[in-house]
C-alpha positions, 0 to 999 in steps of 0.5 A: 282163270278169268281173262284180263279186261281189255284196256279202254281208251282215255282221251280218245274220241270219235267226232261226228261231223256236222252240216258241211263237215263242220267240227262240233265246238265241244270237240275242239279242245280234244282236237287240239290236245290229241296226239293224232287227228284222222278222218275216215279217209286217211285213218290207218286200218281199224286195228292199227288205229285202235292200237295207236289210241292205246298209247296216245289221245286220238281223234277221228273225224267222221260222218258215219259212226258205223265206219270200221275205223269209228267202230274200232275206237268205239268198241274200245270205249272211245267217247262220241262227240256229236254235232250241236243242233243247227243254230240260226233260227232265232236270228230270223226271229230277231230280224222279225222283231226289228222289222216290227219295231221300224214298221208303222205301229211299231216304236216311234223312237226306233222309227226315227233313228238313222245311221248317224244317230245310231253311231254312238250306241254302236261304239258304246255297245262294243266297249261294253262287250269288250269289258264283259270279255275282259271281266270273264263275265259269261252272262254279260258276254251273252247280253252284250253280244246281243246288244252288238247284234241289235246294232247290226240288225238296226243298221241293216233295217235302216239301210233296207228303207233307204232310197240310196242303194238299199240293202238288207240283212240278207245282203249283209250276210251274203257278203260276209259268207263270200268274204269268209269263203274267199279268204279261206281257200285252204278250207273251202277250195281244197287247200292253199300252200301259202297257209301252214298255221295261224300266222301264215293264215293271218298273212294270207288273209291280208294278201287276199284282202289287198287283192280283193279291194285293189288297195294301193297302199299297205295301210289302206283300210286302216280305220283312222278313227280308232283309239290312238294306241290301237291305231298306232299298233295297227299301222305298225303291224301293217307296215311291218308286213310290208317290210318297212324298216323299224328305224323309219317309224316315228320316234316320238316317245308315245308312238315308240312305246306302242311300236316296241310293244306291237313289234314284241307281239303284244297288244298295246291297246289291251295292255294299256287298258288292263293297266288302266283297269287295275289302276281304277281298281286300286283307287277304289280299294284305297278309297274303300279302305279309307272309308272303313276307318272313317276317313272321307276319300275326298279329303285325303292328302298324298300321305293318306293315299299312300297309306291306304294304297293296296300293296 
């Protein structure tokens, strides 16, 4: 009589942590779907852990695959998720290319640019990136992220050459690191009781930002030059956090519409843009339908527009 095969684990994984204790990106869906997530420090005894994994998805975060808890799960057939390669080396190459373009013997056009002359391209590239995200176009997303990165490298190189308070791309990165670490004490400083989930972290971020920048108003730092719907939504978000009663918001029809959308947890700028994009697609569909029947869209009257309008 042969012994029954020992059951194997399904959906359970041992995640090998990367530099600094980072969790590999490929492991995040498993972590979010798991019934329980442990580290080797807080995991139950190996036998208990393996038994628990038989009844639900378990993820173990570890720096050592030979740890007894990891070994117990691996012996039962748990998947291994390894850290990605260390990224960032090509960023140095991008910095070097930007430096070459701005240096003597480089590109005359690049050498002439200033912060002011580059502003239009920064705005354009950001909108093109936004479009790639909305279209779900992965190839375009990668390209447009590169174009936005180019703007960061370009501005940093221009700033490096300035006689007035010069700074480099390393200064930009260092300030970013300081900001991210300082505003995530629950990650980098051993915990923060004010942070329990994504919502409380968002609130905590704003608190820490206000303390850092010594802001006097709840709306200090809001970019007043952003699109109107986004600006109104941001002002509503900030004043809501500050406890401003909703009846004190402007009662103009447009602002009120944006405010209701934002207070309902929606993104009015994104929603309006989605409606505009759908409208544009419907216009093109109607025009194409007209052309397919030999009708010139430029000559269509109201009845013909309705005839060819997608249902």
